[in-house]
C-alpha positions, 0 to 999 in steps of 0.5 A: 641270760637267754642261754641260761633260761634255755638251760633251765627249760632243758633241765626242767624236763628232767628234774622238777623244781620241787622234788617229790618227797616219795623218792627219799626214805628216812628211817631212824634205827633203834640205836638212834642212827639216822638213815636217808636213802635216795634211789637213782637207777640211771647208772649202776653206781652208788655213793655212801656217806656217813655224817657225824654231828661234830665239827669245830663248833663242838670244840672248846678253847684249848682243844681247837682242831680236834675234830679235823685231827680225829678225821685224820686218825679215822684212817689209821686202822682197826683191829680187823683192818689195819693201817691203810687197809680201808683205802686199799680195799676201796681202791682194789674194788674200783672205788674212791673215798675221802673225808672232810671236816666243817664247822658243824660236821665231819663226814666220810664217803665212798663211791662204788659200782652199785654191787660193791655197796656192802663194802661201805657198810662193813668198813664204816660200821667197823671204824665207828666202834673199833678204831685203834688210836695209837700214840705214835700214829697220833704224833705223826698225824698231828705233825701232818696237820700242823704242817697243813696249817702252816702251808694253808694259813700261816704262810698265806697272808690272805687266809691268815687275814680271813682267820683273824676276821672270823676271830673278831667277828665272833667273840663268844661262839666257836665259829671264831676258831679255825676248823684246822685249829690254832697252832698253839692248841695243836701243839698241846693236843694229846692222843687221849683228847682224840680218844675222848672225842671219838668216844663222845661223838662217834656214836650211832645216835650222833650220825646220819648215813646217806646213800644215793644211787642204784639200789632198792631201798628196802633191801639196802635198809635191811643190810644197814640194820644188819651192820649198824643196829647192833652198835650200842647207842651212846650218850647224847653228845653235847651240842649246845654252845654259847650264842653270839651276842649282838654286835654293837659297832664295827670291828677292824683287823689290820694285818701287815704281811709280805703279800703281792696286793692289798686285800679287803674282806668285809663280813656281816652277821646274818641269820641261817636257814631258820630265818625266812630271810635266808633265801633272800640273802642267798639271792643278794649274795648271788647278785653281788658276787656270782660271776664277772657280770655280778655287781661287785666284779662289774663295778670294782674291776671293769668300771672303777678299775680299783680291784683285780678281783672281787666277790663274796659268799653267804651260806644259810645251811649252818647249825648257827647263824654265820657270816655274809661276806664280800671282798676285793683284791686291789689293782696295783697302785690302788689302796685299801681305802679305795677298796673299802669305799667301793665295796661300801658304795655298792652295798649302799646302792642296793639299800637305797635303790634295790636291785632290778628285776633283770638282776633278780631273774638272772640270780634265780636262774643261776641258782636254779641251774647250779642246783639242778645240774648238781642233781646229776651227781649222786655225790652232790645229792648226798652232800646236800642231804647230809648237810641239811640233816646234820645242821637240823634243816632236814632233807625237806630243805633240799626238796623245797630249796629252788621253790623257796628261791623262786618266791623271793621278791625284789622288795625282800632283797632290798629289805635284807640288805637294809636290815643285815648289811649294817655298819654296826654289824660289820667287821673289816679285815685289811691286808697291807702288803709289806716288803721283806725288810719291813716284815723282819 
């Protein structure tokens, strides 16, 4: 911990704990497009990202996977830039590009030398309004996505279990569906589904541009206006979804699949950034699962020797409340019952005894160090801003993040453990390995 403290002191010389809001400029154009600019002149490079407020959260039953499939189709070309031209132009100019889809967003990005930023503006403005959706290309790309699902989920027993657990944890809210979509839905999607999805959600008033790097904000803003402000505003995209009703008892999913080792995954319903408890939950997750010296790994792997691995995760930066989860993979010869008992015992210990001042200080140091070191990356800064703006937290959430983390007390950690990690709000996923003959 002394070494980590020295890192914090070193980083604080270069990055203040609370970042000055004056460094970030936010403007909303006449057509509703949000623009967030963060100047960082330390190196002549720039990251451009455009975030659309659409993800698996916005999909209806029978059409899951549509946002991710649309992301794939966004690289199929426009009338001006044919199939593959987007990527070739970026690579020819020494840049990198890609995209990603989440529950709450679909985002596209390019990173260039600073004097190439105009290319992002030209290319992204073009495909926001002029995408060609060819039926044959759709069939090919749908097959690619289906194979991606087979390899990453259907053929992976651990991913398959987690997908099942989300489906029983959320009975109403669309977070229950996988981002990549259910296979039966993918098989039935048609090109016109993508066309309607693109027309509904890929409009300026449903998007946020984030640029971080070496540029002059006023000059860049004028260029952004030049390329994007003429794009017509669309209808306001639907964003309201059915809220998840309170869970009134524990739920369980048991998966019997060919696998190497038993696995247990436990989730709890918790609030998102809108709750003042979100920062305490972030720290609780870190105390439980951040690294091999965290409570779960130390207890289950080193001390009890019932697990080969153990960890967890909580993300409060989501549009709607998500899950706080912990997990463990059994040591050879150990059972899922032993894993469940060990995980529950560690949660109960915190609920009854709280955590130590040393544990809380360490978790705060880890989170602050990860955050401050991440600021050295233009891409990381843009990611944080884009996600915060898209889910509704606003860029101020990023500016004040570490300050709010550092304010959390020991009592708050114990309090959130007692109020949220409860039996009636728990869902349990259990993977029971089977031999090939049993599976058949």
